[in-house]
N, C-alpha and C positions, 0 to 999 in steps of 0.2 A: 152488240151487247155480249154475244158469246166470246168475241175477241177480247173484250174488256175484262171479262171474268178470267179468261185464260191468262191474259197479261197480268192481272192482279195476283192470281195464284202463282205464276212464275216469279213475280217480284217477291212475294212472301217466302217462297221456297228458297230463292237465292239469298235473301236477307238472312234467313234462318241458318243456312249452310255457312254463310260468311261468318256469322257470330260464333258458331260452333268451332270453326277453323281458327279464328283469332283467339278464342278462349283457350284453345289447346296449345298454342305456340308460345305463350309467354305467361309468366306469373311473377309477382313481386312479393318478396318476403322482407320483413324488417329484422335487423340484427343490431347488436350493440357494439360499440367500440370502447375499449378500456385502455387505461394507461396508469402507471404507478410512478409517482415522483418520489425518489428515495430521499431520506434525510441526508443532509450534507455530512460527509465524513470529517471528523475532527481528530487532531493529534495533539497531545499534551506531553511535553518533556517533563519527566518526574525527577530523574537523577542524572547528573552529568557523568560523562565517562571519566573516571578517576583512576589513573594508573598507580597512585600511591607513591611512597618514598623508595629511593634506590640510589646506589652509587655505581659509577662505571670506572673500571680500571682499563678496559679495552672495549672495542666495538661489541655491541650485543643488542638484545631486544628485551622488552617487557611485553609479554603476551597476556592479555586479559580476555577471558572467554565471556560469552553472554551470561554465564552463570556466576560471574565475578570470581572465577578461579584465576589466580595470577601466577605466572612462572617467568623465569629469566633464562636467557641464553647468553653465550659468549662471556664477556667480562663484566656483566651486570650482576650486582648483588642486591637482593631485595631487603628492605628494612621496614619495620612498622613505624609509622609516623601518625600525626594527627589527621592525615588524609587517608581514609579507609579506601582501599581499592574496590571500586564498584563499576559494574557495567552500566552503560547509559540505559535508562528505562523509560518507557513510553506507555501512555494510556490512549486508547482509541474509543471514540463513540460514533455511532452511525446507525444504519438500518439494521434491525434485528435479523440475525442469521445470514447477513450479507458476506460474501467472500471479498477479500481485499488482498492487495499485493504490497510488498515493502521494497523500497529501493534504498540501499545503503551505498556509501561512497565506494567507487571502484578505482579512484585515483588517490595519490598521496595528499594528505592534509597536514599543513604545517602548524606546529605549536611553537610559539615564539617566547623567549624568556622575557618576563616582565622587566621593563627598564633597560633592555638591551636588545641586541639583534640576533643572538644565537638562536638556532632552531633545532627542533627534532621533528621527525616525520611519523605521523600515524598512518597506517595503511592496513590492508588485509582485514577490512571490517567484516564481522560475522554477526549473524542474527540468531536469536533463540529459535526461529523457524528457518531451518536450513534451506527449505524450498522458497523462502521469501514470500510465502502466501499463507493465509489462514482465513478463518471465518469468525465473525462476531457472534457472540452468544445470543440467546433469545431476547435479551434486553438491549442488544446493540452495543455491548461493551466488549473490549478486548485489550490485550497488553502484549508487549514484547520487549526484549532487551537486545543491546548491541555491544559487542566487544571489538577489540582491535589489537594490532601489534604496534608497539612504539619502537622506532629505530633509535638507539642511543649511541652517540659517538664515544670514542675513546676519551677519557677524562672530560666528559661533558661538564660544562660550566654549571656550578650549583645555582639554584634559584627555582622559582615557580615559572612553569611554561604553560601558556594558554593558547587555545585555538578553537576554531569552530568547524563543524561539519554538518551537512544536511542529510536528513532522512525524510523520505517521501512515502506517503501511503496513498492508495487509490482503489476505488471499487473496480 
């Protein structure tokens, strides 16, 4: 009987020590996981890139800044016409206070004379944000404009020239 009591006390002591040891070596805590899905970023073209009216007696350029300031080089003479020189402008909507980047063309973009095959080249595209990055306001709204340089040939054929170029934005 004495052996049974000693054995029982030993089992209780061992069980008690084991519980204390296992309680001290692990612990579980619950935490939360979070994610935020941003509003899709949207881009709207407001005004096209309008170089306005000009004539060329020799090779030159028409430079239109993102602020719609127009200058000519070489044999190009600027004239006022029904087409007002205007930088291309864009509106952006997306997540409030989100940063975004702008990608403008880095290669030549052709403008072709309507009804014919003559071309001029637009290049050296510039943005109203020289760093090509900005932040949307607290309502998720932003805007920017794009200018470019138009290469004009000597005695460029008269007419209306049109072409397309792509601008990309991303978070």
